[in-house]
Every structure is written in structure tokens, then in C-alpha cells.
C-alpha positions as CSV (number, residue, x, y, z in Angstrom):
1,M,-1.1,31.5,-1.8
2,I,1.5,31.9,-4.6
3,E,0.9,30.6,-8.1
4,G,3.7,28.1,-7.8
5,D,1.9,26.3,-5.1
6,F,-1.1,25.7,-7.3
7,L,1.2,24.4,-10.1
8,V,2.7,21.9,-7.7
9,A,-0.7,20.9,-6.5
10,G,-1.8,20.2,-10.1
11,I,1.2,18.0,-10.7
12,L,0.5,16.2,-7.4
13,L,-3.0,15.6,-8.5
14,L,-1.8,13.9,-11.7
15,A,0.8,11.8,-9.7
16,G,-1.9,10.9,-7.2
17,A,-4.2,9.7,-10.0
18,L,-1.5,7.3,-11.4
19,A,-0.5,6.2,-7.9
20,G,-4.2,5.6,-6.9
21,F,-4.8,3.6,-10.1
22,V,-1.8,1.2,-9.4
23,D,-2.3,1.1,-5.7
24,S,-6.0,0.1,-6.0
25,I,-5.0,-3.0,-8.0
26,V,-1.9,-4.4,-6.2
27,G,-0.4,-1.6,-4.1
28,G,2.9,0.0,-4.9
29,G,1.4,3.5,-5.5
30,G,4.0,4.9,-3.1
31,L,6.6,4.4,-5.7
32,I,4.9,7.1,-7.7
33,S,3.4,9.4,-5.0
34,V,6.3,9.6,-2.5
35,P,8.9,10.7,-5.0
36,A,6.4,13.3,-6.3
37,F,6.0,14.7,-2.8
38,L,9.8,14.7,-2.3
39,L,10.2,16.7,-5.5
40,T,8.2,19.6,-3.9
41,N,11.1,20.2,-1.6
42,L,9.0,19.4,1.5
43,P,11.0,18.0,4.4
44,P,10.9,14.2,4.3
45,S,8.6,13.9,7.2
46,F,6.2,16.4,5.7
47,A,6.4,14.5,2.3
48,L,5.5,11.2,4.1
49,G,2.7,12.8,6.1
50,S,1.2,14.5,3.1
51,N,1.4,11.3,1.1
52,K,-0.4,9.4,3.9
53,L,-3.2,12.0,3.7
54,S,-3.7,11.4,0.0
55,S,-3.3,7.6,0.3
56,V,-6.1,7.4,2.9
57,F,-8.5,8.7,0.3
58,G,-7.2,6.3,-2.4
59,A,-7.4,3.3,-0.2
60,L,-10.9,4.2,1.0
61,T,-12.1,4.7,-2.5
62,A,-10.7,1.3,-3.6
63,S,-12.0,-0.4,-0.5
64,I,-15.6,0.8,-1.2
65,A,-15.4,-0.4,-4.8
66,Y,-14.2,-3.9,-3.8
67,A,-16.7,-4.1,-0.9
68,R,-19.7,-3.2,-3.1
69,S,-18.7,-5.9,-5.5
70,G,-18.5,-8.5,-2.8
71,K,-14.7,-9.0,-3.1
72,V,-14.1,-8.6,0.7
73,E,-14.2,-11.4,3.3
74,W,-15.6,-9.3,6.1
75,N,-15.6,-11.9,8.8
76,L,-11.8,-12.3,8.5
77,V,-10.9,-8.7,7.7
78,K,-12.6,-7.3,10.8
79,K,-10.4,-9.6,12.9
80,L,-7.2,-8.3,11.2
81,L,-8.0,-4.6,11.2
82,P,-7.1,-3.8,14.8
83,A,-3.7,-5.6,14.5
84,T,-2.9,-3.6,11.3
85,F,-3.9,-0.3,12.9
86,I,-1.8,-0.9,16.0
87,G,1.2,-2.1,14.0
88,A,1.1,1.0,11.8
89,I,0.9,3.4,14.8
90,L,4.0,1.7,16.4
91,G,5.9,1.8,13.1
92,T,5.1,5.4,12.5
93,L,6.2,6.4,16.0
94,L,9.5,4.5,15.5
95,V,10.3,6.0,12.1
96,V,10.4,9.4,13.6
97,S,13.6,8.5,15.6
98,I,15.2,5.6,13.7
99,P,16.1,5.7,10.0
100,P,14.7,2.6,8.2
101,L,17.6,2.4,5.7
102,Y,19.2,-0.7,7.3
103,L,16.0,-2.6,6.5
104,K,16.3,-2.3,2.7
105,P,18.4,-5.4,2.1
106,I,15.9,-7.5,4.1
107,I,13.0,-6.0,2.1
108,I,14.7,-6.7,-1.2
109,V,15.2,-10.3,-0.3
110,L,11.6,-10.7,0.8
111,L,10.3,-9.1,-2.4
112,V,12.5,-11.3,-4.5
113,A,11.2,-14.4,-2.7
114,V,7.6,-13.2,-3.2
115,L,8.2,-12.5,-6.9
116,V,9.9,-15.8,-7.6
117,F,7.2,-17.7,-5.8
118,V,4.3,-16.0,-7.8
119,V,6.1,-16.2,-11.2
120,F,6.9,-19.9,-10.9
121,K,3.7,-21.1,-9.1
122,K,1.4,-20.0,-11.9
123,D,-1.8,-21.5,-10.5
124,W,-1.3,-19.9,-7.1
125,G,-3.9,-17.2,-6.4
126,S,-6.0,-18.1,-9.5
127,V,-8.8,-19.7,-7.5
128,S,-10.2,-18.9,-4.0
129,T,-10.1,-22.0,-1.7
130,Y,-10.8,-20.1,1.5
131,T,-13.6,-21.7,3.6
132,G,-12.6,-20.2,7.0
133,A,-9.5,-19.8,9.1
134,S,-8.5,-22.3,11.7
135,R,-7.1,-21.0,15.0
136,K,-3.6,-21.7,13.8
137,K,-4.1,-19.9,10.4
138,L,-5.9,-17.0,12.1
139,F,-3.0,-16.6,14.5
140,F,-0.5,-16.3,11.6
141,L,-2.8,-13.9,9.7
142,V,-3.1,-11.7,12.7
143,L,0.6,-11.8,13.2
144,G,1.1,-11.0,9.5
145,A,-1.4,-8.1,9.7
146,L,0.4,-6.6,12.8
147,S,3.9,-7.0,11.1
148,I,2.8,-5.5,7.8
149,G,1.0,-2.7,9.5
150,F,4.2,-1.9,11.4
151,Y,6.1,-2.1,8.2
152,D,3.7,0.3,6.5
153,G,4.1,2.8,9.3
154,F,7.9,2.4,9.4
155,V,8.9,2.0,5.8
156,G,6.0,1.6,3.4
157,P,7.0,0.5,-0.1
158,G,5.6,-3.0,-0.8
159,T,2.9,-3.0,1.8
160,G,0.2,-3.9,-0.7
161,T,2.4,-6.6,-2.2
162,F,3.0,-8.2,1.2
163,L,-0.7,-7.9,2.2
164,I,-1.9,-9.6,-1.1
165,F,0.7,-12.3,-0.6
166,M,-0.6,-12.9,2.9
167,F,-4.2,-13.2,1.8
168,I,-3.2,-15.6,-1.0
169,Y,-1.5,-17.7,1.6
170,G,-4.8,-17.6,3.4
171,G,-6.6,-19.2,0.4
172,F,-7.8,-16.3,-1.6
173,N,-7.4,-15.6,-5.3
174,F,-5.6,-12.4,-6.4
175,L,-8.8,-10.4,-6.7
176,F,-10.2,-11.2,-3.3
177,A,-6.7,-10.8,-1.8
178,S,-6.5,-7.3,-3.3
179,G,-9.9,-6.4,-1.9
180,N,-9.1,-7.6,1.6
181,A,-5.6,-5.9,1.4
182,K,-7.1,-2.5,0.5
183,L,-9.1,-2.4,3.7
184,L,-6.1,-3.3,5.9
185,N,-4.0,-0.7,3.9
186,F,-6.7,1.9,4.6
187,A,-6.4,1.1,8.4
188,S,-2.6,1.4,8.4
189,N,-2.8,4.7,6.4
190,V,-5.3,6.2,8.9
191,A,-3.1,5.1,11.8
192,S,0.0,6.7,10.3
193,L,-1.9,9.8,9.3
194,I,-3.1,10.3,12.9
195,I,0.5,10.4,14.1
196,F,1.7,12.7,11.3
197,I,-1.2,15.1,12.0
198,G,-0.4,15.1,15.7
199,M,3.2,16.0,14.9
200,G,2.0,18.8,12.5
201,H,3.8,17.1,9.6
202,V,1.1,17.4,6.9
203,N,0.9,19.9,4.0
204,Y,-2.9,20.0,3.5
205,L,-2.9,21.8,0.1
206,Y,-0.5,19.3,-1.4
207,G,-2.0,16.3,0.4
208,L,-5.6,17.0,-0.6
209,S,-4.6,17.9,-4.1
210,A,-3.0,14.4,-4.5
211,A,-6.0,13.0,-2.7
212,V,-8.3,14.2,-5.5
213,G,-6.1,12.3,-8.0
214,Q,-6.0,9.3,-5.7
215,I,-9.8,9.1,-5.6
216,I,-10.1,9.3,-9.4
217,G,-7.3,6.8,-10.1
218,A,-8.4,4.3,-7.3
219,N,-12.0,4.3,-8.5
220,F,-10.9,3.5,-12.1
221,G,-8.3,0.9,-11.1
222,A,-10.5,-1.0,-8.7
223,R,-13.3,-1.2,-11.2
224,L,-10.9,-2.4,-13.9
225,A,-9.5,-5.1,-11.6
226,I,-13.0,-6.2,-10.6
227,R,-14.1,-6.4,-14.3
228,K,-11.0,-8.2,-15.6
229,G,-10.5,-10.5,-12.6
230,A,-7.6,-12.2,-10.9
231,G,-5.6,-12.6,-14.1
232,L,-5.1,-8.8,-14.4
233,V,-4.3,-8.4,-10.7
234,R,-1.6,-11.1,-11.0
235,F,-0.1,-9.5,-14.1
236,V,0.0,-6.0,-12.4
237,F,1.3,-7.6,-9.2
238,I,4.3,-9.1,-11.0
239,T,5.0,-5.9,-13.0
240,M,4.8,-3.6,-10.0
241,T,6.9,-5.9,-7.7
242,T,9.6,-6.1,-10.4
243,C,9.6,-2.3,-10.7
244,M,9.7,-1.9,-6.9
245,L,12.6,-4.3,-6.7
246,A,14.5,-2.5,-9.4
247,K,14.1,0.9,-7.7
248,M,15.0,-0.4,-4.3
249,I,18.1,-2.1,-5.5
250,Y,19.1,1.0,-7.4
251,D,18.6,3.2,-4.4
252,Y,20.5,0.8,-2.2
253,L,23.5,0.7,-4.6
254,I,23.6,4.5,-5.0
255,T,23.6,4.9,-1.2
256,H,26.3,2.3,-0.5
257,W,28.6,2.5,-3.5
């Protein structure tokens, strides 16, 4: 193993820690970790596969922290996990053969809508009103979990944002929404990783190096969110969604202009 590999692994560990911290609160860690993996000159599919390896550890760490603090609605989440898992497998299989670039304008519009809604409806997500899901609401939540799981496998950026928004629609505050979202995000990451491993598109040194950082960052971020409550999650949610939008708009303009 050459010295340069260990230097890259160290950099990925730091990037993973920052990504894990952000991702454990509101998602969006891929904005940090994916570019870091791409800078290693790995082929894009290997960068995505290695990133999924590290993200699994970050999502699991955050999920455990939220679950231990009682910030997960297990009765609902266990009904949504299979849909998320299946959706992510289908999305990952599709991304191998079809570039997702044409979806960017749609994603940008959806993120703008989410951001505007959250910014102007200040009381939304501040208090949990969830008392159970009717058949109609459960149907839409399962459909949402399937769709967002597919999106995570196919494209990725904004998965945490959309999952949190979905759970707030279901009646949860930002903190519970984040806890529920991490478990579904863990399921979608595992599903995608299975496909990438099967294809042999994972660099284990780089992926596990970033995973160490993810564990550290996710543990700190989840504990901070639990301690500070829904107000912090809402603030970080708005901040990261704005950053995500800016980056996606910039990338889209650079590609098409």
C-alpha cells in the first residue's frame, strides 16, 4: 500500500466526520462526502459505492443514538423500511445504465418548494401531533418511502431532506422526523451498498476510512440534535437545503451553459 493511499484515507476520514455530523441532523452529508470521494480520482461508480459503505456506518450510528433517546416511532418506521429498501435497490440498479442528470431540474424545483414551505410556515414541525396513521396516510407514507428510497439509490442528494419533510407531513416534529428518517436512510444505504458490492464497485480502504469519520461525526451530531431539540434541526435543515440548492443550481448551469 503506497503512502499516498493513507494520506487520501486520512482526508476522507475528516470529510466523513463532517458529513456524518451534518447527515445525522438533517441529511445532506453527501454534499461533502461524494465530492471528497470523487477527488480521489476513483471512477464515479466506485466513488458512489465507497461513499455508500461509509454512509451505512454513519446512518447506523445516528439511528442508534435517536432510538436510544426514544426519538423513533417504531410502529410506523417498521412498516416503511421494506418499501425504502426495495426502492433503493431499484434505483441503484437503474443508475448503472441511465444517467440521472435529466432529473436535476425536477429535484431543484422540489427542494425550492420544501424550503419555501418550511421557511414561511414557521410553526410547522415544531410540535409532534402524530397519534397514529390512518390507512390513507399510511398509504402515502409507504409510497413516499418507496419513492425516496428509489431516489436515494438513483441520485441521492436531498434524501434526508425529503424523508424529514415526509415525516413532518405525517405529524412529527423536526427531531422525531430526523430520527425516523435516519432509520429509513440506513435501509436505503444498505440496499444500495449490496448492489455496489455485488458489482465490485467499492474501494474498502477509502470507504472504511470515511466510515470511521462518519461514526464520530454522526455520534456527535445526533447527540447534539437530541440535546438542542427541534429548533436546531429546523435551523440546520434550512441551512443545508439552501446549500444543496445552491450547489445543484450551480452544477446544472455549468453543465448546460
